[in-house]
TIVO-2410 file (N, C-alpha, C; in nm, 3 decimals):
# residues 84
REC num residu      c1      c2      c3 atome chaine
REC   1      M   0.760  -0.508  -1.636     N      A
REC   1      M   0.820  -0.393  -1.701    CA      A
REC   1      M   0.969  -0.388  -1.669     C      A
REC   2      K   1.049  -0.369  -1.771     N      A
REC   2      K   1.194  -0.364  -1.754    CA      A
REC   2      K   1.235  -0.228  -1.695     C      A
REC   3      S   1.322  -0.231  -1.596     N      A
REC   3      S   1.370  -0.110  -1.532    CA      A
REC   3      S   1.475  -0.042  -1.619     C      A
REC   4      I   1.466   0.088  -1.629     N      A
REC   4      I   1.562   0.168  -1.705    CA      A
REC   4      I   1.667   0.220  -1.608     C      A
REC   5      N   1.792   0.212  -1.645     N      A
REC   5      N   1.899   0.259  -1.559    CA      A
REC   5      N   1.919   0.409  -1.579     C      A
REC   6      W   1.820   0.486  -1.539     N      A
REC   6      W   1.819   0.631  -1.557    CA      A
REC   6      W   1.874   0.700  -1.433     C      A
REC   7      R   1.953   0.803  -1.453     N      A
REC   7      R   2.004   0.886  -1.343    CA      A
REC   7      R   1.970   1.032  -1.372     C      A
REC   8      P   1.923   1.105  -1.273     N      A
REC   8      P   1.892   1.246  -1.298    CA      A
REC   8      P   2.021   1.327  -1.316     C      A
REC   9      R   2.013   1.426  -1.401     N      A
REC   9      R   2.126   1.519  -1.416    CA      A
REC   9      R   2.124   1.608  -1.293     C      A
REC  10      Q   2.238   1.620  -1.229     N      A
REC  10      Q   2.243   1.693  -1.103    CA      A
REC  10      Q   2.371   1.774  -1.095     C      A
REC  11      I   2.357   1.899  -1.055     N      A
REC  11      I   2.473   1.984  -1.029    CA      A
REC  11      I   2.478   2.005  -0.878     C      A
REC  12      I   2.583   1.956  -0.816     N      A
REC  12      I   2.597   1.967  -0.671    CA      A
REC  12      I   2.655   2.105  -0.637     C      A
REC  13      W   2.588   2.176  -0.549     N      A
REC  13      W   2.638   2.306  -0.504    CA      A
REC  13      W   2.597   2.325  -0.359     C      A
REC  14      D   2.662   2.417  -0.292     N      A
REC  14      D   2.640   2.438  -0.149    CA      A
REC  14      D   2.600   2.583  -0.126     C      A
REC  15      A   2.474   2.606  -0.091     N      A
REC  15      A   2.424   2.741  -0.070    CA      A
REC  15      A   2.500   2.813   0.041     C      A
REC  16      K   2.533   2.743   0.148     N      A
REC  16      K   2.607   2.806   0.258    CA      A
REC  16      K   2.745   2.850   0.214     C      A
REC  17      A   2.813   2.766   0.137     N      A
REC  17      A   2.946   2.801   0.089    CA      A
REC  17      A   2.941   2.921  -0.005     C      A
REC  18      L   2.834   2.931  -0.083     N      A
REC  18      L   2.819   3.039  -0.179    CA      A
REC  18      L   2.817   3.175  -0.110     C      A
REC  19      I   2.757   3.183   0.008     N      A
REC  19      I   2.747   3.312   0.077    CA      A
REC  19      I   2.834   3.320   0.203     C      A
REC  20      A   2.921   3.223   0.223     N      A
REC  20      A   3.001   3.214   0.346    CA      A
REC  20      A   3.087   3.338   0.371     C      A
REC  21      T   3.135   3.400   0.267     N      A
REC  21      T   3.226   3.514   0.286    CA      A
REC  21      T   3.155   3.648   0.285     C      A
REC  22      V   3.023   3.647   0.269     N      A
REC  22      V   2.947   3.772   0.267    CA      A
REC  22      V   2.912   3.809   0.411     C      A
REC  23      E   2.950   3.929   0.449     N      A
REC  23      E   2.918   3.980   0.583    CA      A
REC  23      E   2.790   4.063   0.576     C      A
REC  24      R   2.712   4.057   0.681     N      A
REC  24      R   2.586   4.134   0.685    CA      A
REC  24      R   2.612   4.282   0.660     C      A
REC  25      S   2.722   4.333   0.713     N      A
REC  25      S   2.753   4.475   0.696    CA      A
REC  25      S   2.782   4.511   0.551     C      A
REC  26      E   2.811   4.412   0.467     N      A
REC  26      E   2.840   4.437   0.326    CA      A
REC  26      E   2.712   4.447   0.241     C      A
REC  27      V   2.599   4.410   0.299     N      A
REC  27      V   2.474   4.411   0.225    CA      A
REC  27      V   2.392   4.531   0.271     C      A
REC  28      A   2.389   4.632   0.187     N      A
REC  28      A   2.316   4.755   0.220    CA      A
REC  28      A   2.172   4.739   0.172     C      A
REC  29      L   2.079   4.735   0.268     N      A
REC  29      L   1.939   4.719   0.234    CA      A
REC  29      L   1.857   4.804   0.328     C      A
REC  30      D   1.779   4.891   0.271     N      A
REC  30      D   1.694   4.979   0.348    CA      A
REC  30      D   1.600   4.894   0.435     C      A
REC  31      P   1.584   4.929   0.563     N      A
REC  31      P   1.498   4.850   0.652    CA      A
REC  31      P   1.356   4.832   0.598     C      A
REC  32      A   1.301   4.931   0.531     N      A
REC  32      A   1.166   4.920   0.476    CA      A
REC  32      A   1.162   4.816   0.363     C      A
REC  33      V   1.267   4.812   0.282     N      A
REC  33      V   1.274   4.713   0.174    CA      A
REC  33      V   1.289   4.574   0.234     C      A
REC  34      R   1.375   4.562   0.334     N      A
REC  34      R   1.394   4.433   0.401    CA      A
REC  34      R   1.261   4.383   0.457     C      A
REC  35      E   1.187   4.470   0.523     N      A
REC  35      E   1.058   4.432   0.581    CA      A
REC  35      E   0.959   4.393   0.472     C      A
REC  36      S   0.962   4.463   0.359     N      A
REC  36      S   0.868   4.431   0.251    CA      A
REC  36      S   0.895   4.294   0.189     C      A
REC  37      L   1.016   4.243   0.205     N      A
REC  37      L   1.054   4.113   0.149    CA      A
REC  37      L   1.036   3.997   0.248     C      A
REC  38      R   1.011   4.028   0.374     N      A
REC  38      R   1.003   3.926   0.479    CA      A
REC  38      R   0.902   3.815   0.445     C      A
REC  39      D   0.780   3.852   0.411     N      A
REC  39      D   0.677   3.751   0.382    CA      A
REC  39      D   0.714   3.666   0.261     C      A
REC  40      Y   0.770   3.730   0.159     N      A
REC  40      Y   0.810   3.656   0.039    CA      A
REC  40      Y   0.911   3.546   0.076     C      A
REC  41      F   1.014   3.582   0.151     N      A
REC  41      F   1.116   3.484   0.184    CA      A
REC  41      F   1.067   3.381   0.286     C      A
REC  42      W   0.977   3.419   0.373     N      A
REC  42      W   0.921   3.323   0.468    CA      A
REC  42      W   0.842   3.215   0.394     C      A
REC  43      V   0.758   3.253   0.299     N      A
REC  43      V   0.680   3.157   0.221    CA      A
REC  43      V   0.775   3.066   0.142     C      A
REC  44      D   0.878   3.124   0.083     N      A
REC  44      D   0.975   3.047   0.007    CA      A
REC  44      D   1.047   2.946   0.097     C      A
REC  45      L   1.088   2.989   0.214     N      A
REC  45      L   1.155   2.899   0.308    CA      A
REC  45      L   1.062   2.785   0.349     C      A
REC  46      C   0.938   2.817   0.378     N      A
REC  46      C   0.842   2.712   0.417    CA      A
REC  46      C   0.821   2.612   0.303     C      A
REC  47      A   0.814   2.661   0.181     N      A
REC  47      A   0.795   2.571   0.066    CA      A
REC  47      A   0.915   2.479   0.051     C      A
REC  48      E   1.034   2.530   0.070     N      A
REC  48      E   1.154   2.446   0.062    CA      A
REC  48      E   1.153   2.343   0.175     C      A
REC  49      W   1.115   2.384   0.293     N      A
REC  49      W   1.116   2.295   0.409    CA      A
REC  49      W   1.012   2.185   0.396     C      A
REC  50      D   0.901   2.213   0.327     N      A
REC  50      D   0.798   2.110   0.305    CA      A
REC  50      D   0.853   1.989   0.232     C      A
REC  51      S   0.962   2.007   0.160     N      A
REC  51      S   1.022   1.894   0.088    CA      A
REC  51      S   1.064   1.784   0.186     C      A
REC  52      L   1.101   1.821   0.308     N      A
REC  52      L   1.136   1.721   0.409    CA      A
REC  52      L   1.018   1.628   0.436     C      A
REC  53      Y   0.899   1.686   0.452     N      A
REC  53      Y   0.782   1.606   0.482    CA      A
REC  53      Y   0.739   1.520   0.363     C      A
REC  54      L   0.749   1.573   0.242     N      A
REC  54      L   0.718   1.493   0.124    CA      A
REC  54      L   0.816   1.377   0.113     C      A
REC  55      H   0.943   1.404   0.134     N      A
REC  55      H   1.047   1.300   0.130    CA      A
REC  55      H   1.015   1.189   0.231     C      A
REC  56      Q   0.980   1.228   0.352     N      A
REC  56      Q   0.949   1.130   0.455    CA      A
REC  56      Q   0.827   1.046   0.417     C      A
REC  57      E   0.724   1.108   0.362     N      A
REC  57      E   0.604   1.035   0.322    CA      A
REC  57      E   0.634   0.936   0.210     C      A
REC  58      I   0.713   0.977   0.114     N      A
REC  58      I   0.751   0.889   0.003    CA      A
REC  58      I   0.821   0.764   0.057     C      A
REC  59      H   0.910   0.784   0.153     N      A
REC  59      H   0.989   0.672   0.203    CA      A
REC  59      H   0.916   0.589   0.309     C      A
REC  60      K   0.807   0.639   0.363     N      A
REC  60      K   0.724   0.561   0.456    CA      A
REC  60      K   0.640   0.457   0.382     C      A
REC  61      T   0.610   0.484   0.256     N      A
REC  61      T   0.515   0.401   0.183    CA      A
REC  61      T   0.574   0.270   0.134     C      A
REC  62      G   0.700   0.249   0.150     N      A
REC  62      G   0.758   0.120   0.114    CA      A
REC  62      G   0.809   0.113  -0.028     C      A
REC  63      N   0.792  -0.004  -0.088     N      A
REC  63      N   0.854  -0.033  -0.217    CA      A
REC  63      N   0.764  -0.004  -0.336     C      A
REC  64      S   0.669   0.083  -0.325     N      A
REC  64      S   0.577   0.106  -0.436    CA      A
REC  64      S   0.632   0.201  -0.542     C      A
REC  65      W   0.748   0.258  -0.519     N      A
REC  65      W   0.806   0.354  -0.612    CA      A
REC  65      W   0.915   0.287  -0.697     C      A
REC  66      S   0.926   0.330  -0.821     N      A
REC  66      S   1.029   0.274  -0.910    CA      A
REC  66      S   1.167   0.326  -0.867     C      A
REC  67      D   1.269   0.253  -0.904     N      A
REC  67      D   1.406   0.296  -0.875    CA      A
REC  67      D   1.436   0.430  -0.940     C      A
REC  68      E   1.384   0.449  -1.062     N      A
REC  68      E   1.408   0.576  -1.133    CA      A
REC  68      E   1.344   0.693  -1.058     C      A
REC  69      F   1.220   0.671  -1.011     N      A
REC  69      F   1.154   0.776  -0.934    CA      A
REC  69      F   1.233   0.807  -0.808     C      A
REC  70      L   1.278   0.706  -0.736     N      A
REC  70      L   1.351   0.728  -0.611    CA      A
REC  70      L   1.484   0.798  -0.635     C      A
REC  71      R   1.550   0.769  -0.748     N      A
REC  71      R   1.674   0.842  -0.780    CA      A
REC  71      R   1.645   0.989  -0.808     C      A
REC  72      F   1.537   1.014  -0.882     N      A
REC  72      F   1.497   1.151  -0.910    CA      A
REC  72      F   1.461   1.224  -0.781     C      A
REC  73      E   1.382   1.158  -0.697     N      A
REC  73      E   1.339   1.219  -0.570    CA      A
REC  73      E   1.458   1.249  -0.481     C      A
REC  74      A   1.557   1.161  -0.477     N      A
REC  74      A   1.675   1.184  -0.394    CA      A
REC  74      A   1.753   1.307  -0.442     C      A
REC  75      A   1.768   1.322  -0.573     N      A
REC  75      A   1.838   1.439  -0.628    CA      A
REC  75      A   1.758   1.566  -0.599     C      A
REC  76      W   1.627   1.559  -0.620     N      A
REC  76      W   1.540   1.674  -0.594    CA      A
REC  76      W   1.544   1.713  -0.446     C      A
REC  77      Y   1.535   1.614  -0.359     N      A
REC  77      Y   1.534   1.639  -0.214    CA      A
REC  77      Y   1.666   1.704  -0.169     C      A
REC  78      E   1.777   1.654  -0.218     N      A
REC  78      E   1.907   1.711  -0.182    CA      A
REC  78      E   1.912   1.858  -0.221     C      A
REC  79      D   1.863   1.890  -0.339     N      A
REC  79      D   1.863   2.029  -0.384    CA      A
REC  79      D   1.769   2.115  -0.299     C      A
REC  80      E   1.651   2.064  -0.265     N      A
REC  80      E   1.556   2.140  -0.184    CA      A
REC  80      E   1.612   2.169  -0.044     C      A
REC  81      I   1.673   2.071   0.018     N      A
REC  81      I   1.729   2.091   0.151    CA      A
REC  81      I   1.845   2.191   0.146     C      A
REC  82      N   1.920   2.188   0.040     N      A
REC  82      N   2.027   2.287   0.023    CA      A
REC  82      N   1.969   2.428   0.021     C      A
REC  83      H   1.855   2.448  -0.044     N      A
REC  83      H   1.792   2.578  -0.047    CA      A
REC  83      H   1.742   2.618   0.092     C      A
REC  84      A   1.682   2.522   0.162     N      A
REC  84      A   1.623   2.554   0.291    CA      A
REC  84      A   1.730   2.586   0.393     C      A
***
């Protein structure tokens, strides 16, 4: 099978830079609302962090993945780690 020279479309951004100038004191959030959101954000953070383990498993398996898949996975992984 002939390999396709495919590259994923990717927009590079930095989550930390996006919120770097926001001070905690500038975000007014009722403590009860903050507590009600805790579980939601914890699950989301864990899901983003799981991408590390999937990435490691993909790269442990050797050369069984196509170049196109590995390029896609690298772009996806970079974005997931940025979220986490």
